[in-house]
N, C-alpha and C positions, 0 to 999 in steps of 0.2 A: 409641349406643343408650341410650334412657332408661328402662330397666326399673325401676331403683331410685331414682326421683326422690323428693325430700323433699316431703311433702304440704304444700300451701299452707295457711297459717294462715287460718282462717275469720275474716272481719271481725267485729268486736264488734257485737252487736245490742242494741237497747234494748227495754225493756218499761215499762209505766206502773207505777212503783213505788208510787203512791198507791192505785191500784185493784187491783193484782195482787200476789200473794206467791208466790215460787218454792217448790215443794214436790216431794216424791217420792211417787208413788202406788204402793203395793205391794199385790198381790193376796194375799188371805188363803189361797186354795186353792193357787195355783201358785208364789207367791213372785216372779212377774214384776214388775219395777220399771219405772216410766215417770216421766221428769222432765217437769215442765211448770209451769203457773201456775194458781193458785187465785184466782178473783175474790173479793175481800173482801166485797162487798155481797151477791152472789147465792150464793156457794159453788160455782159452776160451775168444773169443772176443764178446762183446755185443755192437752192433751198435746203435747209437742214432740218428744221422742225416747225410744226404748227404751234402758234402762240394762242392759247385759249384763256390764259390768266396771267396776272403779274408774276406768279410763281414760276410759270413756264419761261417767261422772259428772263427771270433771275437765274434759272437753271442753265439757260443758254449762255448767259454772260459768265457764269461761274465755270462752265465747261471749257470755254475758250479764253478765259482770263481777260474779258473785256471790261474796262473801267470807264472808258470815255462814253459820251452820249452817242447813241446810234441814230442815224438818219432814217426817216421813213420815206419810202418811195411808193408811187402809185402806178 
């Protein structure tokens, strides 16, 4: 029986590092946080995943190979 299988590691994904910057968008009202990418030229935010815990943020960083500190925008 496979009730307690180890989760498969998500493959590393790429993003255009010249055009996009990884950021965390936080709601001023609710405090809800979303990780995604901000286009440098237009300022448009592309959300990728909801951040509910530090483990979610770490999973996002691992998925895209992000080592640098991420800016929080409101």
